[in-house]
A tleap script that builds the chain and sets N, CA, C and O, in Angstrom:
source leaprc.protein.ff14SB
mol = sequence {
  NMET ASN ASP LEU ARG SER THR LEU ARG ARG
  LYS SER ILE VAL THR LYS ASN TRP ARG LYS
  PRO ASP PHE ALA ASP TRP ASN ARG PHE GLY
  VAL LEU PRO TYR LEU ASP LEU ARG ILE TRP
  GLY GLN GLU THR GLY THR ARG ILE SER ASN
  ARG VAL MET ALA ASP ALA ILE PHE LEU PRO
  GLY GLU GLY GLY GLU GLU VAL VAL ARG LYS
  THR THR ALA LYS LEU ALA ARG GLU LEU LEU
  THR LEU LYS HIE LEU GLU THR LEU ALA ALA
  LEU ALA ALA GLN GLU ILE ALA GLU ARG ASN
  PRO CALA
}
set mol.1.N position { 89.688 -20.545 82.450 }
set mol.1.CA position { 88.876 -20.302 81.950 }
set mol.1.C position { 89.149 -19.695 80.437 }
set mol.1.O position { 88.418 -19.206 79.576 }
set mol.2.N position { 90.551 -19.965 80.540 }
set mol.2.CA position { 90.539 -20.368 78.964 }
set mol.2.C position { 89.631 -21.467 78.010 }
set mol.2.O position { 89.269 -21.250 76.854 }
set mol.3.N position { 89.442 -22.334 78.572 }
set mol.3.CA position { 88.827 -23.429 78.013 }
set mol.3.C position { 87.349 -22.747 77.862 }
set mol.3.O position { 86.705 -23.284 76.960 }
set mol.4.N position { 86.685 -21.728 78.508 }
set mol.4.CA position { 85.260 -21.198 79.015 }
set mol.4.C position { 85.527 -20.042 77.396 }
set mol.4.O position { 84.619 -19.949 76.571 }
set mol.5.N position { 86.797 -19.328 77.222 }
set mol.5.CA position { 86.312 -18.481 76.429 }
set mol.5.C position { 87.004 -19.460 74.816 }
set mol.5.O position { 86.926 -18.860 73.743 }
set mol.6.N position { 87.578 -20.798 74.834 }
set mol.6.CA position { 87.524 -20.970 73.638 }
set mol.6.C position { 85.845 -21.924 73.279 }
set mol.6.O position { 85.204 -22.178 72.259 }
set mol.7.N position { 85.715 -22.150 74.466 }
set mol.7.CA position { 84.471 -22.243 74.050 }
set mol.7.C position { 83.396 -21.550 72.913 }
set mol.7.O position { 82.682 -21.740 71.928 }
set mol.8.N position { 83.974 -20.469 74.036 }
set mol.8.CA position { 82.555 -19.289 73.422 }
set mol.8.C position { 83.422 -18.460 71.874 }
set mol.8.O position { 82.841 -17.651 71.150 }
set mol.9.N position { 84.646 -18.851 71.704 }
set mol.9.CA position { 85.013 -18.186 70.516 }
set mol.9.C position { 84.293 -19.585 69.692 }
set mol.9.O position { 83.885 -19.059 68.656 }
set mol.10.N position { 84.029 -20.654 69.630 }
set mol.10.CA position { 83.777 -21.932 68.721 }
set mol.10.C position { 82.304 -21.441 68.473 }
set mol.10.O position { 81.687 -21.513 67.410 }
set mol.11.N position { 82.073 -21.168 69.108 }
set mol.11.CA position { 80.486 -20.929 68.954 }
set mol.11.C position { 80.225 -19.301 68.416 }
set mol.11.O position { 79.109 -18.782 68.463 }
set mol.12.N position { 81.425 -18.610 67.909 }
set mol.12.CA position { 81.382 -17.753 67.575 }
set mol.12.C position { 80.099 -16.632 68.585 }
set mol.12.O position { 78.911 -16.321 68.502 }
set mol.13.N position { 81.216 -16.372 69.436 }
set mol.13.CA position { 80.727 -15.358 71.004 }
set mol.13.C position { 82.101 -15.027 71.248 }
set mol.13.O position { 83.048 -15.681 71.684 }
set mol.14.N position { 81.935 -13.557 70.759 }
set mol.14.CA position { 82.847 -12.814 70.384 }
set mol.14.C position { 82.572 -11.543 71.783 }
set mol.14.O position { 81.500 -10.941 71.721 }
set mol.15.N position { 83.245 -11.296 72.612 }
set mol.15.CA position { 82.947 -9.764 73.087 }
set mol.15.C position { 83.822 -8.822 73.120 }
set mol.15.O position { 83.707 -8.033 74.058 }
set mol.16.N position { 85.007 -8.589 72.088 }
set mol.16.CA position { 85.798 -7.338 71.740 }
set mol.16.C position { 85.289 -7.285 70.493 }
set mol.16.O position { 85.159 -8.383 69.952 }
set mol.17.N position { 84.934 -6.252 69.821 }
set mol.17.CA position { 84.475 -5.518 68.562 }
set mol.17.C position { 83.030 -5.295 69.142 }
set mol.17.O position { 82.340 -4.712 68.305 }
set mol.18.N position { 82.341 -5.575 70.322 }
set mol.18.CA position { 80.663 -5.644 70.413 }
set mol.18.C position { 80.477 -4.494 71.429 }
set mol.18.O position { 80.970 -4.607 72.551 }
set mol.19.N position { 79.957 -3.670 71.165 }
set mol.19.CA position { 78.728 -2.705 71.776 }
set mol.19.C position { 78.372 -3.386 73.136 }
set mol.19.O position { 77.514 -4.268 73.114 }
set mol.20.N position { 79.117 -2.958 74.625 }
set mol.20.CA position { 78.727 -3.718 75.742 }
set mol.20.C position { 77.180 -3.092 75.773 }
set mol.20.O position { 76.918 -2.020 75.228 }
set mol.21.N position { 75.869 -4.156 76.708 }
set mol.21.CA position { 74.632 -3.513 76.749 }
set mol.21.C position { 74.543 -1.888 77.142 }
set mol.21.O position { 75.349 -1.142 77.699 }
set mol.22.N position { 73.534 -1.728 76.735 }
set mol.22.CA position { 73.279 0.129 77.989 }
set mol.22.C position { 72.148 -0.365 78.918 }
set mol.22.O position { 70.951 -0.551 78.703 }
set mol.23.N position { 73.071 -0.548 80.253 }
set mol.23.CA position { 72.325 -1.013 81.175 }
set mol.23.C position { 70.983 0.121 81.750 }
set mol.23.O position { 69.868 -0.121 82.212 }
set mol.24.N position { 71.706 1.409 81.464 }
set mol.24.CA position { 71.293 2.497 82.049 }
set mol.24.C position { 69.789 2.713 80.871 }
set mol.24.O position { 68.968 3.448 81.419 }
set mol.25.N position { 69.503 2.430 80.019 }
set mol.25.CA position { 69.051 2.800 78.714 }
set mol.25.C position { 67.313 1.729 79.515 }
set mol.25.O position { 66.172 2.125 79.752 }
set mol.26.N position { 68.160 -0.020 79.720 }
set mol.26.CA position { 67.570 -1.185 80.484 }
set mol.26.C position { 66.547 0.166 81.225 }
set mol.26.O position { 65.554 0.683 80.713 }
set mol.27.N position { 67.281 0.543 82.779 }
set mol.27.CA position { 66.707 1.071 83.756 }
set mol.27.C position { 65.735 1.745 83.595 }
set mol.27.O position { 64.620 1.535 84.072 }
set mol.28.N position { 66.278 3.192 82.456 }
set mol.28.CA position { 65.535 4.362 81.702 }
set mol.28.C position { 64.252 4.050 81.365 }
set mol.28.O position { 63.415 4.837 81.807 }
set mol.29.N position { 63.738 2.905 80.547 }
set mol.29.CA position { 62.793 2.741 79.871 }
set mol.29.C position { 62.597 1.146 80.029 }
set mol.29.O position { 62.173 0.339 79.202 }
set mol.30.N position { 63.089 0.927 81.496 }
set mol.30.CA position { 61.638 0.156 82.445 }
set mol.30.C position { 61.552 -1.431 81.751 }
set mol.30.O position { 60.473 -2.023 81.735 }
set mol.31.N position { 62.929 -2.108 81.126 }
set mol.31.CA position { 63.341 -2.943 80.688 }
set mol.31.C position { 62.804 -4.019 81.502 }
set mol.31.O position { 61.722 -4.586 81.358 }
set mol.32.N position { 63.498 -4.179 82.180 }
set mol.32.CA position { 63.670 -5.709 83.635 }
set mol.32.C position { 61.357 -5.434 83.766 }
set mol.32.O position { 60.524 -5.886 82.981 }
set mol.33.N position { 61.199 -4.878 84.586 }
set mol.33.CA position { 59.920 -4.449 84.805 }
set mol.33.C position { 58.577 -4.941 83.932 }
set mol.33.O position { 57.508 -5.355 84.380 }
set mol.34.N position { 58.930 -4.783 82.724 }
set mol.34.CA position { 58.296 -4.830 81.586 }
set mol.34.C position { 58.286 -6.179 81.262 }
set mol.34.O position { 57.266 -6.710 80.822 }
set mol.35.N position { 59.414 -6.838 81.452 }
set mol.35.CA position { 59.366 -8.414 81.182 }
set mol.35.C position { 59.356 -9.305 82.546 }
set mol.35.O position { 59.553 -10.519 82.602 }
set mol.36.N position { 59.040 -8.292 83.800 }
set mol.36.CA position { 58.572 -9.375 84.584 }
set mol.36.C position { 57.062 -9.491 84.362 }
set mol.36.O position { 56.450 -10.547 84.207 }
set mol.37.N position { 56.614 -8.415 84.366 }
set mol.37.CA position { 54.783 -7.972 84.254 }
set mol.37.C position { 54.630 -9.103 82.238 }
set mol.37.O position { 53.768 -9.929 81.939 }
set mol.38.N position { 55.350 -8.804 81.709 }
set mol.38.CA position { 54.916 -10.346 80.398 }
set mol.38.C position { 55.164 -11.633 81.145 }
set mol.38.O position { 54.710 -12.771 81.025 }
set mol.39.N position { 55.924 -11.144 81.852 }
set mol.39.CA position { 55.936 -13.020 82.180 }
set mol.39.C position { 54.879 -13.751 82.848 }
set mol.39.O position { 54.143 -14.734 82.759 }
set mol.40.N position { 55.286 -12.442 83.787 }
set mol.40.CA position { 53.890 -13.336 84.931 }
set mol.40.C position { 52.751 -12.960 84.300 }
set mol.40.O position { 51.772 -13.591 84.699 }
set mol.41.N position { 52.390 -11.660 82.937 }
set mol.41.CA position { 50.921 -12.354 82.323 }
set mol.41.C position { 51.263 -13.472 81.871 }
set mol.41.O position { 50.454 -14.276 82.333 }
set mol.42.N position { 51.991 -13.993 81.235 }
set mol.42.CA position { 52.012 -15.019 80.791 }
set mol.42.C position { 51.721 -16.428 81.332 }
set mol.42.O position { 50.980 -17.187 80.706 }
set mol.43.N position { 52.229 -16.737 82.346 }
set mol.43.CA position { 51.824 -17.181 83.529 }
set mol.43.C position { 50.176 -17.575 83.876 }
set mol.43.O position { 49.402 -18.532 83.881 }
set mol.44.N position { 50.217 -16.620 84.059 }
set mol.44.CA position { 48.767 -15.833 84.171 }
set mol.44.C position { 47.077 -15.972 83.705 }
set mol.44.O position { 45.923 -16.064 84.123 }
set mol.45.N position { 48.324 -15.881 81.984 }
set mol.45.CA position { 46.818 -15.656 81.191 }
set mol.45.C position { 46.301 -14.972 80.885 }
set mol.45.O position { 45.408 -15.008 80.039 }
set mol.46.N position { 47.041 -13.364 81.994 }
set mol.46.CA position { 46.529 -12.065 81.377 }
set mol.46.C position { 47.124 -11.054 80.575 }
set mol.46.O position { 48.205 -10.474 80.677 }
set mol.47.N position { 46.390 -10.981 79.928 }
set mol.47.CA position { 46.553 -9.063 78.664 }
set mol.47.C position { 47.011 -8.573 79.393 }
set mol.47.O position { 46.308 -8.625 80.401 }
set mol.48.N position { 47.977 -7.989 79.565 }
set mol.48.CA position { 48.599 -6.767 79.743 }
set mol.48.C position { 48.500 -5.541 79.154 }
set mol.48.O position { 49.689 -5.266 78.996 }
set mol.49.N position { 47.691 -4.348 78.596 }
set mol.49.CA position { 47.997 -3.368 77.800 }
set mol.49.C position { 49.123 -2.332 78.516 }
set mol.49.O position { 49.375 -1.864 79.627 }
set mol.50.N position { 49.614 -2.292 77.173 }
set mol.50.CA position { 51.000 -1.210 77.220 }
set mol.50.C position { 50.506 -0.264 78.150 }
set mol.50.O position { 51.056 0.156 79.168 }
set mol.51.N position { 49.160 0.080 77.571 }
set mol.51.CA position { 48.540 1.866 79.186 }
set mol.51.C position { 48.819 1.209 80.400 }
set mol.51.O position { 49.745 1.453 81.174 }
set mol.52.N position { 47.699 0.121 80.527 }
set mol.52.CA position { 48.799 -0.687 82.076 }
set mol.52.C position { 49.879 -0.622 82.643 }
set mol.52.O position { 50.114 -0.439 83.838 }
set mol.53.N position { 50.828 -0.832 81.464 }
set mol.53.CA position { 52.190 -1.381 81.438 }
set mol.53.C position { 52.923 -0.216 81.811 }
set mol.53.O position { 53.555 -0.031 82.851 }
set mol.54.N position { 52.779 0.478 80.926 }
set mol.54.CA position { 53.103 2.733 81.330 }
set mol.54.C position { 53.482 2.585 82.427 }
set mol.54.O position { 54.591 2.335 82.899 }
set mol.55.N position { 51.762 2.875 83.172 }
set mol.55.CA position { 51.617 2.637 84.683 }
set mol.55.C position { 51.883 2.105 85.339 }
set mol.55.O position { 52.140 2.721 86.373 }
set mol.56.N position { 52.027 0.946 85.386 }
set mol.56.CA position { 53.279 0.075 86.364 }
set mol.56.C position { 54.401 0.672 86.496 }
set mol.56.O position { 54.849 0.697 87.643 }
set mol.57.N position { 55.118 1.257 85.526 }
set mol.57.CA position { 56.309 0.803 85.121 }
set mol.57.C position { 56.934 2.541 85.503 }
set mol.57.O position { 57.789 2.867 86.327 }
set mol.58.N position { 56.132 3.409 84.554 }
set mol.58.CA position { 56.906 4.374 85.050 }
set mol.58.C position { 56.117 5.709 85.794 }
set mol.58.O position { 55.088 6.233 85.366 }
set mol.59.N position { 56.793 6.071 86.883 }
set mol.59.CA position { 56.214 7.900 87.425 }
set mol.59.C position { 55.680 8.124 86.497 }
set mol.59.O position { 55.937 7.789 85.340 }
set mol.60.N position { 54.451 9.031 87.123 }
set mol.60.CA position { 53.286 9.986 85.514 }
set mol.60.C position { 54.421 11.176 85.101 }
set mol.60.O position { 55.298 11.808 85.688 }
set mol.61.N position { 54.163 11.137 84.464 }
set mol.61.CA position { 54.791 12.302 83.346 }
set mol.61.C position { 56.236 11.549 83.143 }
set mol.61.O position { 57.227 12.244 83.361 }
set mol.62.N position { 56.432 10.228 82.756 }
set mol.62.CA position { 58.163 10.010 82.682 }
set mol.62.C position { 58.108 8.988 81.627 }
set mol.62.O position { 59.159 8.583 81.131 }
set mol.63.N position { 56.767 8.460 81.176 }
set mol.63.CA position { 56.548 7.167 80.215 }
set mol.63.C position { 55.549 7.147 80.273 }
set mol.63.O position { 54.787 7.355 81.218 }
set mol.64.N position { 55.379 6.881 79.221 }
set mol.64.CA position { 53.888 6.497 78.937 }
set mol.64.C position { 53.534 5.155 77.561 }
set mol.64.O position { 54.543 4.609 77.116 }
set mol.65.N position { 52.507 4.820 77.122 }
set mol.65.CA position { 52.063 4.186 76.445 }
set mol.65.C position { 53.159 3.896 75.028 }
set mol.65.O position { 53.597 2.924 74.412 }
set mol.66.N position { 53.233 4.991 74.993 }
set mol.66.CA position { 53.945 4.910 72.932 }
set mol.66.C position { 55.455 4.775 73.908 }
set mol.66.O position { 55.827 3.629 73.660 }
set mol.67.N position { 56.297 5.290 74.712 }
set mol.67.CA position { 57.205 4.496 75.488 }
set mol.67.C position { 57.344 3.009 75.173 }
set mol.67.O position { 58.130 2.278 74.571 }
set mol.68.N position { 55.894 2.884 76.056 }
set mol.68.CA position { 56.737 1.029 76.295 }
set mol.68.C position { 56.274 0.290 74.260 }
set mol.68.O position { 56.630 -0.664 73.568 }
set mol.69.N position { 55.702 1.017 74.174 }
set mol.69.CA position { 55.321 0.069 72.292 }
set mol.69.C position { 56.430 1.047 71.469 }
set mol.69.O position { 56.273 0.719 70.293 }
set mol.70.N position { 57.292 1.906 71.514 }
set mol.70.CA position { 58.379 1.916 70.525 }
set mol.70.C position { 59.729 1.755 71.010 }
set mol.70.O position { 60.628 1.805 70.170 }
set mol.71.N position { 60.124 1.508 72.635 }
set mol.71.CA position { 60.945 1.687 72.832 }
set mol.71.C position { 61.510 0.725 73.617 }
set mol.71.O position { 62.628 0.235 73.460 }
set mol.72.N position { 60.231 0.307 74.981 }
set mol.72.CA position { 60.694 -0.284 76.184 }
set mol.72.C position { 60.188 -1.798 75.286 }
set mol.72.O position { 61.068 -2.645 75.134 }
set mol.73.N position { 58.707 -2.104 74.688 }
set mol.73.CA position { 59.216 -3.476 73.621 }
set mol.73.C position { 60.162 -3.942 72.935 }
set mol.73.O position { 60.847 -4.964 72.924 }
set mol.74.N position { 60.061 -2.869 72.284 }
set mol.74.CA position { 61.089 -3.156 71.374 }
set mol.74.C position { 63.070 -3.324 71.823 }
set mol.74.O position { 63.969 -3.713 71.077 }
set mol.75.N position { 63.136 -2.994 72.857 }
set mol.75.CA position { 64.416 -3.312 73.341 }
set mol.75.C position { 64.478 -4.683 74.494 }
set mol.75.O position { 65.447 -5.351 74.854 }
set mol.76.N position { 63.589 -4.736 74.730 }
set mol.76.CA position { 62.807 -6.443 75.719 }
set mol.76.C position { 63.172 -7.173 74.199 }
set mol.76.O position { 64.346 -7.484 73.998 }
set mol.77.N position { 62.356 -7.383 73.358 }
set mol.77.CA position { 62.738 -8.233 72.463 }
set mol.77.C position { 64.036 -8.226 71.464 }
set mol.77.O position { 64.183 -9.024 70.539 }
set mol.78.N position { 64.854 -7.294 71.778 }
set mol.78.CA position { 66.396 -7.786 71.507 }
set mol.78.C position { 67.081 -8.470 72.459 }
set mol.78.O position { 67.726 -9.464 72.127 }
set mol.79.N position { 67.041 -8.022 73.836 }
set mol.79.CA position { 67.346 -8.669 75.148 }
set mol.79.C position { 66.938 -10.093 74.837 }
set mol.79.O position { 67.771 -10.972 75.060 }
set mol.80.N position { 65.723 -10.433 74.336 }
set mol.80.CA position { 65.807 -11.890 74.338 }
set mol.80.C position { 66.070 -13.101 73.627 }
set mol.80.O position { 65.705 -14.270 73.757 }
set mol.81.N position { 67.143 -12.197 72.481 }
set mol.81.CA position { 67.343 -13.057 71.372 }
set mol.81.C position { 67.691 -14.180 71.648 }
set mol.81.O position { 67.345 -14.674 72.721 }
set mol.82.N position { 68.370 -14.784 70.861 }
set mol.82.CA position { 69.389 -15.995 71.199 }
set mol.82.C position { 71.031 -15.070 71.047 }
set mol.82.O position { 71.794 -15.008 72.011 }
set mol.83.N position { 71.253 -14.626 70.129 }
set mol.83.CA position { 71.932 -14.087 70.504 }
set mol.83.C position { 72.791 -12.801 71.350 }
set mol.83.O position { 73.999 -12.681 71.555 }
set mol.84.N position { 71.941 -12.149 71.636 }
set mol.84.CA position { 71.825 -11.648 72.908 }
set mol.84.C position { 72.416 -11.503 73.660 }
set mol.84.O position { 73.273 -10.756 74.134 }
set mol.85.N position { 71.549 -12.871 73.880 }
set mol.85.CA position { 72.067 -13.693 75.857 }
set mol.85.C position { 72.871 -14.332 75.536 }
set mol.85.O position { 73.330 -14.595 76.648 }
set mol.86.N position { 73.687 -15.028 74.633 }
set mol.86.CA position { 74.563 -15.676 74.193 }
set mol.86.C position { 75.872 -14.415 74.399 }
set mol.86.O position { 76.777 -14.579 75.218 }
set mol.87.N position { 75.787 -13.373 73.651 }
set mol.87.CA position { 76.771 -12.135 73.950 }
set mol.87.C position { 77.065 -11.643 75.662 }
set mol.87.O position { 78.177 -11.315 76.077 }
set mol.88.N position { 75.892 -11.680 76.444 }
set mol.88.CA position { 75.711 -11.269 77.603 }
set mol.88.C position { 76.566 -12.504 78.266 }
set mol.88.O position { 77.630 -12.353 78.868 }
set mol.89.N position { 75.886 -13.779 78.037 }
set mol.89.CA position { 76.523 -14.841 79.066 }
set mol.89.C position { 78.274 -14.577 78.633 }
set mol.89.O position { 79.074 -14.325 79.534 }
set mol.90.N position { 78.762 -14.677 77.067 }
set mol.90.CA position { 79.920 -13.930 77.273 }
set mol.90.C position { 80.628 -12.467 77.640 }
set mol.90.O position { 81.757 -11.980 77.685 }
set mol.91.N position { 79.502 -12.151 77.831 }
set mol.91.CA position { 80.290 -10.851 78.660 }
set mol.91.C position { 81.023 -11.135 80.264 }
set mol.91.O position { 82.179 -10.866 80.593 }
set mol.92.N position { 79.737 -11.880 81.260 }
set mol.92.CA position { 79.451 -12.352 82.187 }
set mol.92.C position { 80.748 -13.092 82.638 }
set mol.92.O position { 81.409 -12.931 83.663 }
set mol.93.N position { 80.939 -13.986 81.544 }
set mol.93.CA position { 82.144 -14.909 81.176 }
set mol.93.C position { 83.351 -14.235 81.646 }
set mol.93.O position { 83.749 -14.350 82.806 }
set mol.94.N position { 84.051 -13.394 80.580 }
set mol.94.CA position { 84.606 -12.424 80.201 }
set mol.94.C position { 85.232 -12.123 81.599 }
set mol.94.O position { 86.388 -12.349 81.959 }
set mol.95.N position { 84.089 -11.497 82.389 }
set mol.95.CA position { 84.235 -10.293 83.273 }
set mol.95.C position { 84.715 -11.417 85.203 }
set mol.95.O position { 85.475 -11.153 86.134 }
set mol.96.N position { 83.941 -12.378 84.973 }
set mol.96.CA position { 84.688 -13.232 85.850 }
set mol.96.C position { 85.654 -14.086 85.547 }
set mol.96.O position { 85.991 -14.871 86.434 }
set mol.97.N position { 86.298 -14.143 84.300 }
set mol.97.CA position { 87.819 -14.335 83.843 }
set mol.97.C position { 88.723 -13.761 84.260 }
set mol.97.O position { 89.675 -14.352 84.768 }
set mol.98.N position { 88.614 -11.664 84.087 }
set mol.98.CA position { 89.311 -11.017 84.586 }
set mol.98.C position { 89.222 -10.736 85.887 }
set mol.98.O position { 90.168 -10.012 86.197 }
set mol.99.N position { 88.438 -11.000 86.905 }
set mol.99.CA position { 88.144 -11.169 88.363 }
set mol.99.C position { 89.026 -12.237 88.339 }
set mol.99.O position { 90.105 -11.671 88.514 }
set mol.100.N position { 89.246 -13.370 88.237 }
set mol.100.CA position { 89.930 -14.465 88.775 }
set mol.100.C position { 90.527 -15.173 88.098 }
set mol.100.O position { 90.058 -16.156 87.523 }
set mol.101.N position { 91.724 -14.769 88.054 }
set mol.101.CA position { 92.610 -15.056 87.231 }
set mol.101.C position { 93.222 -16.319 87.545 }
set mol.101.O position { 93.238 -16.863 88.649 }
set mol.102.N position { 93.701 -16.716 86.517 }
set mol.102.CA position { 94.255 -18.358 86.824 }
set mol.102.C position { 95.763 -18.411 87.215 }
set mol.102.O position { 96.300 -19.491 87.462 }
savepdb mol mol.pdb
quit
């Protein structure tokens, strides 16, 4: 696991001093269902409006088109950046290393 950590450090991926992802926000704002629907839309050539997206993700009264546009989509875009994905990989590697000490 030390090899994995040094590889991550060489790539400037450091988990210390990094704010862990807020998985509760991902859940509250429907980020994963949003991503699933966006991927499905791309694969099928279907455009999904924010209104339809909100209806599919949230229960009535819990979120709406504005939440999808201002928060859910923003969190999803941030999550898919290379830096963020590398950080998630580093966090996963760190957790694996801590659970399975050599």
